[in-house]
C-alpha positions as CSV (number, residue, x, y, z in Angstrom):
1,X,107.7,72.7,74.0
2,X,105.4,75.7,74.2
3,X,106.8,79.2,73.8
4,X,107.3,81.1,76.9
5,X,104.5,83.7,77.1
6,X,106.4,86.5,78.8
7,X,110.1,87.5,78.5
8,X,111.3,89.9,81.1
9,X,115.0,90.0,80.2
10,X,114.5,92.3,77.1
11,X,112.5,94.7,79.3
12,X,115.3,94.5,82.0
13,X,117.9,95.3,79.3
14,X,116.0,98.4,78.3
15,X,115.5,99.4,81.9
16,X,119.1,99.1,82.9
17,X,120.3,101.0,79.7
18,X,117.8,103.8,80.5
19,X,119.0,104.0,84.1
20,X,122.7,104.1,82.9
21,X,122.0,107.0,80.6
22,X,119.5,109.0,82.8
23,X,121.1,111.3,85.4
24,X,119.4,110.8,88.8
25,X,117.8,113.6,90.7
26,X,120.2,114.4,93.6
27,X,118.7,115.9,96.7
28,X,121.3,117.9,98.7
29,X,121.2,117.4,102.5
30,X,120.1,120.6,104.4
31,X,122.6,121.9,107.0
32,X,120.0,121.1,109.7
33,X,119.9,117.4,108.7
34,X,123.0,116.1,107.1
35,X,122.3,112.4,107.6
36,X,122.2,110.2,104.4
37,X,121.8,106.5,103.6
38,X,122.2,104.3,100.6
39,X,120.9,100.9,99.5
40,X,121.9,98.4,96.8
41,X,119.4,97.0,94.4
42,X,121.0,93.8,93.1
43,X,119.7,91.9,90.0
44,X,121.0,88.7,88.5
45,X,120.2,86.4,85.5
46,X,120.0,82.8,86.4
47,X,121.0,80.6,83.4
48,X,118.7,77.9,82.1
49,X,119.3,74.5,83.5
50,X,119.9,73.3,79.9
51,X,122.5,75.9,79.0
52,X,126.3,75.8,79.7
53,X,127.6,79.4,80.0
54,X,131.2,79.7,79.0
55,X,133.9,80.8,81.4
56,X,134.3,84.6,81.4
57,X,137.8,86.0,81.8
58,X,136.9,89.6,81.6
59,X,134.0,91.7,82.9
60,X,131.6,92.5,80.1
61,X,129.9,95.8,79.4
62,X,126.2,96.1,79.9
63,X,125.5,95.8,76.2
64,X,127.8,92.8,75.8
65,X,126.2,91.1,78.8
66,X,122.7,91.1,77.2
67,X,124.2,89.6,74.0
68,X,125.4,86.4,75.7
69,X,123.5,83.4,74.5
70,X,122.8,82.2,78.1
71,X,121.3,85.5,78.9
72,X,119.1,85.6,75.8
73,X,117.9,82.0,76.5
74,X,114.1,82.0,76.9
75,X,114.4,79.9,80.1
76,X,116.9,82.3,81.8
77,X,115.4,83.9,84.9
78,X,115.9,87.5,86.1
79,X,115.8,87.8,89.9
80,X,116.1,90.7,92.4
81,X,117.5,90.4,95.9
82,X,115.5,91.3,99.0
83,X,116.4,90.7,102.7
84,X,114.5,90.3,105.9
85,X,116.0,91.7,109.1
86,X,115.0,90.3,112.5
87,X,115.9,93.7,113.9
88,X,115.0,96.5,111.4
89,X,117.3,99.5,111.0
90,X,116.4,102.7,112.8
91,X,115.5,104.5,109.6
92,X,113.0,101.7,108.8
93,X,111.1,102.2,112.1
94,X,111.7,105.8,113.1
95,X,108.6,107.1,111.3
96,X,106.1,104.2,112.0
97,X,105.7,100.7,113.3
98,X,103.4,98.6,111.1
99,X,101.1,96.1,112.5
100,X,102.0,92.5,111.5
101,X,100.6,89.1,111.9
102,X,102.7,86.3,113.3
103,X,103.4,84.9,109.9
104,X,104.0,88.2,108.1
105,X,107.4,89.9,107.6
106,X,108.6,92.9,105.7
107,X,111.6,92.9,103.3
108,X,114.1,95.6,102.3
109,X,117.3,96.1,100.3
110,X,120.8,95.8,101.7
111,X,122.1,99.1,102.8
112,X,122.2,101.6,105.7
113,X,123.4,104.9,107.0
114,X,126.4,106.8,105.5
115,X,129.4,107.0,107.9
116,X,131.6,110.0,108.1
117,X,134.5,108.2,106.4
118,X,132.4,107.0,103.4
119,X,133.5,108.5,100.1
120,X,129.9,108.8,98.8
121,X,126.6,107.1,98.5
122,X,127.8,104.3,96.2
123,X,130.7,103.6,98.7
124,X,128.0,103.3,101.5
125,X,126.0,100.8,99.4
126,X,129.1,98.8,98.7
127,X,130.2,98.8,102.3
128,X,126.9,98.1,103.9
129,X,126.2,95.2,101.4
130,X,129.5,93.6,102.2
131,X,129.1,94.0,106.0
132,X,125.5,92.8,106.1
133,X,125.2,90.0,103.5
134,X,128.9,89.2,102.5
135,X,128.5,90.2,98.9
136,X,131.4,92.3,97.5
137,X,129.8,94.4,94.8
138,X,133.3,95.8,93.9
139,X,134.3,92.4,92.4
140,X,134.3,91.7,88.6
141,X,131.2,89.6,89.1
142,X,129.1,92.8,89.5
143,X,128.5,96.0,87.5
144,X,127.2,99.2,88.9
145,X,124.4,100.3,86.5
146,X,123.7,103.7,88.0
147,X,121.6,105.5,90.6
148,X,117.8,106.0,90.9
149,X,116.4,109.3,92.2
150,X,117.2,110.3,95.8
151,X,114.4,109.9,98.2
152,X,113.5,111.8,101.3
153,X,112.8,109.9,104.5
154,X,110.4,112.0,106.6
155,X,108.3,111.6,109.8
156,X,105.5,113.5,111.4
157,X,103.5,113.4,108.1
158,X,106.3,114.9,106.1
159,X,107.1,117.8,108.5
160,X,110.5,116.5,109.7
161,X,113.3,115.2,107.5
162,X,115.1,112.2,108.8
163,X,117.6,111.6,106.0
164,X,118.2,111.4,102.3
165,X,118.3,107.9,100.8
166,X,120.2,107.1,97.6
167,X,119.4,103.8,95.8
168,X,122.1,102.2,93.5
169,X,121.4,99.5,91.0
170,X,123.9,96.6,90.5
171,X,123.9,93.7,88.0
172,X,125.6,90.4,88.4
173,X,127.3,89.9,85.0
174,X,128.5,86.3,85.6
175,X,126.4,83.2,85.6
176,X,127.6,82.4,89.1
177,X,129.2,84.3,92.0
178,X,130.6,83.5,95.4
179,X,127.8,82.5,97.9
180,X,126.6,85.3,100.2
181,X,127.4,85.2,103.9
182,X,124.6,87.1,105.7
183,X,124.8,88.0,109.3
184,X,122.7,85.7,111.6
185,X,119.9,88.1,111.9
186,X,119.4,88.5,108.2
187,X,117.6,86.3,105.7
188,X,118.0,86.7,101.9
189,X,115.4,86.1,99.3
190,X,115.9,86.0,95.5
191,X,112.5,87.0,93.8
192,X,111.9,86.4,90.1
193,X,111.2,89.8,88.4
194,X,108.6,88.1,86.3
195,X,106.4,87.7,89.4
196,X,106.4,91.5,89.8
197,X,105.8,92.6,86.2
198,X,104.1,89.7,84.3
199,X,100.6,90.4,83.1
200,X,100.0,86.6,82.9
201,X,100.4,86.3,86.7
202,X,100.3,89.8,88.1
203,X,101.6,90.5,91.5
204,X,99.4,90.0,94.5
205,X,98.6,93.3,96.1
206,X,97.9,93.5,99.8
207,X,98.2,96.2,102.5
208,X,100.2,97.1,105.6
209,X,98.4,98.8,108.4
210,X,100.2,101.5,110.3
211,X,99.0,103.1,113.5
212,X,98.4,106.8,112.8
213,X,99.2,107.6,116.4
214,X,102.8,106.5,115.8
215,X,103.2,109.4,113.4
216,X,101.2,112.0,115.2
217,X,101.6,111.5,119.0
218,X,104.7,111.6,121.1
219,X,106.4,108.2,121.8
220,X,106.1,108.4,125.6
221,X,102.5,109.7,125.7
222,X,100.3,106.6,126.0
223,X,97.1,108.5,126.8
224,X,97.6,110.8,123.8
225,X,98.3,107.9,121.5
226,X,95.1,106.2,122.6
227,X,93.1,109.4,122.0
228,X,94.6,109.9,118.5
229,X,94.0,106.2,117.6
230,X,90.3,106.6,118.6
231,X,89.9,109.8,116.7
232,X,91.9,109.2,113.5
233,X,92.1,105.4,113.2
234,X,94.9,103.7,111.2
235,X,96.7,104.2,107.9
236,X,96.7,101.5,105.2
237,X,99.6,101.4,102.8
238,X,99.7,99.2,99.6
239,X,102.1,96.3,99.6
240,X,103.1,93.4,97.3
241,X,103.1,89.8,98.5
242,X,106.4,88.4,97.2
243,X,106.9,85.0,95.8
244,X,110.6,84.1,96.3
245,X,112.3,81.5,94.2
246,X,111.9,78.2,96.2
247,X,115.2,76.8,95.0
248,X,117.3,79.6,96.3
249,X,115.5,81.1,99.3
250,X,115.7,81.7,102.1
251,X,119.4,82.0,102.4
252,X,120.7,81.9,105.9
253,X,123.9,80.9,107.7
254,X,124.4,77.1,107.8
255,X,124.0,77.0,111.6
256,X,120.3,78.0,111.2
257,X,119.3,75.9,108.2
258,X,118.4,73.0,110.4
259,X,115.6,74.9,112.1
260,X,112.2,74.0,110.8
261,X,110.1,77.1,110.5
262,X,107.0,77.9,108.5
263,X,107.6,80.1,105.5
264,X,106.6,83.7,106.3
265,X,104.5,85.9,104.1
266,X,106.9,88.4,102.6
267,X,105.4,91.9,102.1
268,X,107.1,94.7,100.1
269,X,105.9,98.1,101.1
270,X,107.0,101.7,101.9
271,X,110.4,102.9,100.7
272,X,111.4,99.5,99.4
273,X,108.2,99.2,97.3
274,X,108.7,102.8,96.0
275,X,112.3,102.0,94.9
276,X,111.1,98.8,93.3
277,X,108.4,100.6,91.4
278,X,110.9,103.2,90.3
279,X,113.0,100.4,88.8
280,X,109.9,98.9,87.1
281,X,108.9,102.2,85.7
282,X,112.0,102.1,83.5
283,X,110.6,99.0,81.9
284,X,107.6,100.8,80.4
285,X,107.6,100.0,76.7
286,X,106.7,102.9,74.3
287,X,105.5,101.9,70.8
288,X,108.4,101.7,68.3
289,X,108.9,105.0,66.4
290,X,111.4,106.7,64.1
291,X,112.8,108.5,67.1
292,X,114.1,105.3,68.7
293,X,117.6,104.4,67.8
294,X,118.3,101.0,66.2
295,X,119.3,99.2,69.4
296,X,116.3,100.4,71.3
297,X,113.9,99.5,68.5
298,X,115.4,96.0,68.6
299,X,114.9,95.7,72.4
300,X,111.3,97.0,72.0
301,X,110.5,94.6,69.2
302,X,111.9,91.6,71.2
303,X,109.8,92.6,74.2
304,X,106.6,93.1,72.2
305,X,107.0,89.9,70.2
306,X,107.7,87.8,73.3
307,X,104.3,88.4,74.8
308,X,100.7,88.9,73.8
309,X,100.0,91.7,76.2
310,X,101.9,93.5,79.0
311,X,101.5,96.4,81.4
312,X,104.7,97.7,79.8
313,X,103.4,97.6,76.2
314,X,102.1,101.1,76.8
315,X,102.5,103.8,79.5
316,X,100.2,101.9,81.9
317,X,101.3,99.9,84.9
318,X,99.2,97.6,87.0
319,X,99.1,99.5,90.3
320,X,96.5,99.7,93.1
321,X,94.6,102.9,93.6
322,X,94.8,103.3,97.4
323,X,93.4,106.8,97.9
324,X,94.6,108.1,94.5
325,X,92.2,110.7,93.2
326,X,90.0,109.9,90.3
327,X,91.4,111.1,87.0
328,X,95.1,111.2,87.9
329,X,97.3,108.9,85.9
330,X,99.6,108.0,88.8
331,X,100.8,104.9,86.9
332,X,102.1,107.2,84.1
333,X,103.5,109.9,86.3
334,X,105.2,108.3,89.2
335,X,104.5,104.7,90.0
336,X,106.4,104.9,93.3
337,X,103.9,107.5,94.6
338,X,101.3,104.7,94.8
339,X,103.4,103.3,97.6
340,X,103.2,106.4,99.8
341,X,99.6,107.5,99.3
342,X,97.8,105.8,102.2
343,X,94.2,105.3,102.8
344,X,92.8,105.9,106.3
345,X,90.5,103.5,108.0
346,X,87.9,106.2,108.6
347,X,86.1,107.3,105.4
348,X,85.6,110.9,106.5
349,X,89.4,111.3,106.8
350,X,89.8,110.2,103.2
351,X,87.1,112.6,102.1
352,X,88.7,115.7,103.7
353,X,92.1,114.7,102.3
354,X,90.4,114.9,98.9
355,X,88.8,118.2,99.7
356,X,92.2,119.8,100.7
357,X,94.2,117.9,98.0
358,X,93.6,120.4,95.2
359,X,97.1,121.6,95.2
360,X,98.8,118.2,95.1
361,X,96.4,117.1,92.3
362,X,97.5,120.2,90.3
363,X,101.2,119.3,90.9
364,X,100.6,115.7,89.7
365,X,98.7,116.9,86.6
366,X,101.6,119.3,85.9
367,X,104.0,116.5,86.3
368,X,102.0,114.3,83.9
369,X,101.8,117.2,81.3
370,X,105.6,117.6,81.6
371,X,106.2,113.9,80.9
372,X,103.8,113.9,77.9
373,X,105.5,117.0,76.5
374,X,108.9,115.3,76.5
375,X,110.1,116.6,79.9
376,X,110.5,113.2,81.5
377,X,114.2,113.8,82.1
378,X,113.8,117.4,83.4
379,X,115.8,117.3,86.6
380,X,115.2,121.0,87.5
381,X,111.8,120.4,89.3
382,X,111.5,118.0,92.2
383,X,108.0,116.9,91.2
384,X,107.9,113.9,93.6
385,X,109.0,116.0,96.5
386,X,106.4,118.7,95.8
387,X,103.7,116.1,95.3
388,X,104.5,114.4,98.6
389,X,104.8,117.7,100.6
390,X,101.4,119.0,99.3
391,X,99.8,115.6,99.9
392,X,101.0,115.4,103.5
393,X,99.9,119.0,103.9
394,X,96.4,117.9,102.8
395,X,96.5,115.1,105.4
396,X,97.4,117.5,108.2
397,X,94.6,119.9,107.3
398,X,92.1,117.0,107.0
399,X,93.2,115.6,110.4
400,X,92.7,119.0,112.1
401,X,89.1,119.2,110.7
402,X,88.3,115.6,111.6
403,X,89.7,116.0,115.2
404,X,87.8,119.3,115.7
405,X,84.6,117.8,114.4
406,X,85.0,114.7,116.6
407,X,85.7,117.0,119.6
408,X,82.6,119.1,118.9
409,X,80.6,115.9,118.5
410,X,81.8,114.6,121.9
411,X,81.2,118.0,123.6
412,X,77.7,118.1,122.1
413,X,77.0,114.5,123.2
414,X,78.2,115.2,126.8
415,X,76.2,118.4,127.0
416,X,73.0,116.7,125.7
417,X,73.6,113.7,128.1
418,X,74.0,116.1,131.1
419,X,70.9,118.1,130.1
420,X,68.9,114.9,129.8
421,X,70.1,113.6,133.1
422,X,69.3,116.8,135.0
423,X,66.0,117.4,133.4
424,X,64.6,113.9,133.6
């Protein structure tokens, strides 16, 4: 039997240990917009068909879990849970409505808005996961690893804050768990992590097109939407085409399993893609050095020896460059920013964004310098928030110039046409 070319479990172990020991960046809700939401990022290890995991009587710690033989088995498979909602949540559609083909659908993580009685973000993630898909993350089968950085959900090109989103990472620490029970409008998909991070078969990048008028024009003004659509065009966001595990997905209620439907194309984009890339960024493998402790050096050596090459063997990730300025190492600084830097369908809009984007390029370069100087865990500066705010400011300036130029062109054309008609 040939040796498996890529092992993701050692990298997952490193990522989860780093998440557990790294304090997240918490964004306080302003008094004018107190709304918050939380999601649960659930990961599990599926045992090899040839292994027989022993019965666990007590919940293991994170370190103990990754020492189990069935977890270290080279045929064990790490998976992450996504879901598809037939009716997306309001926070998923408040800022934009993507254009989709009939066989395309978008996925997300379980979660939702924080209720007044919730005791915090993690409680919201626990409650929403139980209510939506029937998984009780408070049981001994699961372990809360920690929280990723808070994220701001904005609309109107970053000018209006909708809510603060808190992502929490959970790990299933048993080889099996009670079956989920999703609501009828929700479908679950377990996706192998290897399909997202393996250099042998890298993820398939695609794009999601969003009508720019949905972010710029009032909802009830059809004429203004048509005008903005003609002047500005559309926005293209990067997306990953997911490859769910065929043996476990889709997971729907039994009453719907008899319906024969073609498999949809699952696209991961926007906030969900950003949070996934945040998780993947913790898997970046630095070269072993004397500064690494013994356990971390062991994880690194296992990961390096288990593959010939990997995007995580250095500080480089395989990410698309949709509108990212040349010379900026976005894959080093903030992989998730690649998911929110769109490219417009009109080239002149992209050009003017680059012209007005000097400030956000300076911020990203400062962020990169901070990371390279050892300030990766500096929580005092909201680098991502500053980068996004300045980027959207560049977009707004670019759109003003483009619309003004288009208006001048139309006015000049009408004037010339009138002159030609009356003089001919």
